[in-house]
C-alpha angles and dihedrals in degrees: 000000000000093000098031102097096041093049094045090052092053093050094046089049092061090071104022127047102240095188125047113274099227141124092211116049143167108226119191119187121200107192124192116215100165129129094269087065101026097112090048099041093105089056091049092048093047088050090057095048092044094051090048088067087078089058131078099217117207145102092275101041124023112007112201133200128174141200117195113189149161125161131356092253092053125084116256120217114222121192111191126220114296093014086141118050096194144008095267093053092048092050091048094051095043091049088055092062118105135195112256103179125220128124126312115258103172092158093064089043091055090047087058088047087055090056091050091047089058088062097048126109100267093195092075132051121269130217120197115198115191112192109195142117090241095239096129125166087218134046111259096181099102095050089041090058091048091055090047089056094053109113117260092002130136117197117201133176125203130190118187100185135075109322091215090064094046121098099229094181091061091049089053088049091055097047103027089214128080091210089060093066120094105198125162140135105261133031094244098059091044090052094048092050091050095044093049094051091048092046092050090053094050094046087069090056106102130118116344120207120198127187124210119192122204127180093269109020144034115222121195117197122191114206120190113204130195108274115214087214096081100191088234096090114139128172103200121188119190113199110193130194109232098170126127094261092060098047092111090050104044089091090057094047090055092047092053092047092051092047089054094049092047088059092054137078106242124202145094092283096041128027122356118189132208127183126208123184125195139183123135119018105272091031095080108118139178098227091190132346133226098275099044103086124040102184137056092238093054090052093046090050093049093050090049093055095051112121132199121255099189125208136108123328124260103174092167092055091052092053090047092054091046091054090063087073088079087077120098094226087064089053101267118154104214114201091014112056129059109237119224129175122188121190118203108198146125088236096243103135115175106153141044132012121359109272094216093057094044088051090053092051092050090052089048089054088058102263122143098223126208134176122212127190131183110232103167091093098036120126103232094193138002130204133185115231143158123241123177092345095309131107115239136173113225121200136180112235117206109224111159092201098044109026091172106088131113119192115213112184104310096333129089125216132189121238089265085079087069094048090050100044102029086216110188092229090065092058095045098047110021112032091154096056090078085072091070132038107161102084108134103170127092138222117214126200099352113202142206129232134223105227093184093064094041087056097049096046090051114086088240140327092290091058094058112100140167134199088269095065097024090117088063090054089051091053090050093051097044093056087088089059098042099097088056100043 
């Protein structure tokens, strides 16, 4: 019985459009914040903001109004049509709402909703969503029936708490249709069901053709409406190597990730970003999934606060964890969004699942898969030598902006070292460094890369990048966003 209504709604939706099929829509939310839902009000509020991600809120797209209520003696908050001009404003205002207790007087709230409905744009469909547990002190049936009779109007009810504590009969009185009730234990699944139904309805919203016949001619008019599916949807998963071997490079991985995010349009209808970090098996983590952050600044801040864990390197485990972002519960938009996964690593995998097989599975799941390495601190060659009676390992570090550095053991010297010591290695390896002697920076813990692994985890040779051509990768990825930039 717990799952019955939710499952029935999903099955019914496969043959009948439960939500109005329209690109323009009036959406009226009636939100209960009484004592009976007080403990769960945050869940109800989050349900509302999460479902709003499937809308394009604005005066010309999805016009929104809201009634927030509890008992008769408590002040109701009434938000008129178009109180929010965009999704961000709607979420900000809704997140500012607080539970205030009191009895539950849904009937009076629906009467206020009736008044708002009289002010709606009657030329487009209307969706009324009542979020409550149904335990009202008055009987909302009569006003619910009046709302159901409103032309071109769909009335729904959603409960996000324990189904055993919900008055299902009252929800049915409000909606008049068992298939218009979203009822499930847990906010997330109730949210997923509602979003999926709303998305399915909007996917059908394309170009509408109407035919008008007069006494002498037939006129066909084609009207193109704004489609909530923007065509710019991108689900981007960044998989970042946080193992000990990449300690010197994590700063650069984060900088490249932020540079990419800064070039994209971030939001529920455009690019969504998830980040996975990996090191030792068991230390692979989804730091945030696709649906967690809604703005570019939130994503940039989250990347900035990532911290290294250290340990061995399980690249395959990182890719496997990233592949989970293809699931709707993580925020994925199957059939709508392009899926891209970018793996930042030095390629030295020594633990966990085989990276090559994990990469194949990710591609099979529909991901376009890239590998990215940082080469500007990579030791290209290392030689053992003796200097002043001590053994050193000398390596050439590739730094495009300062190609004048010799690494001896764990210390870094400018090219002036060669001029002063006339060390033979300087002349054999770096004849050009004698041209410059004013380098004052330093390179710590330079690393090597494993090109073979970087090649096999990339989808193909054209999907293997480094910091030197990373701008080209940015341009490739942002093509999906271009129509909306």
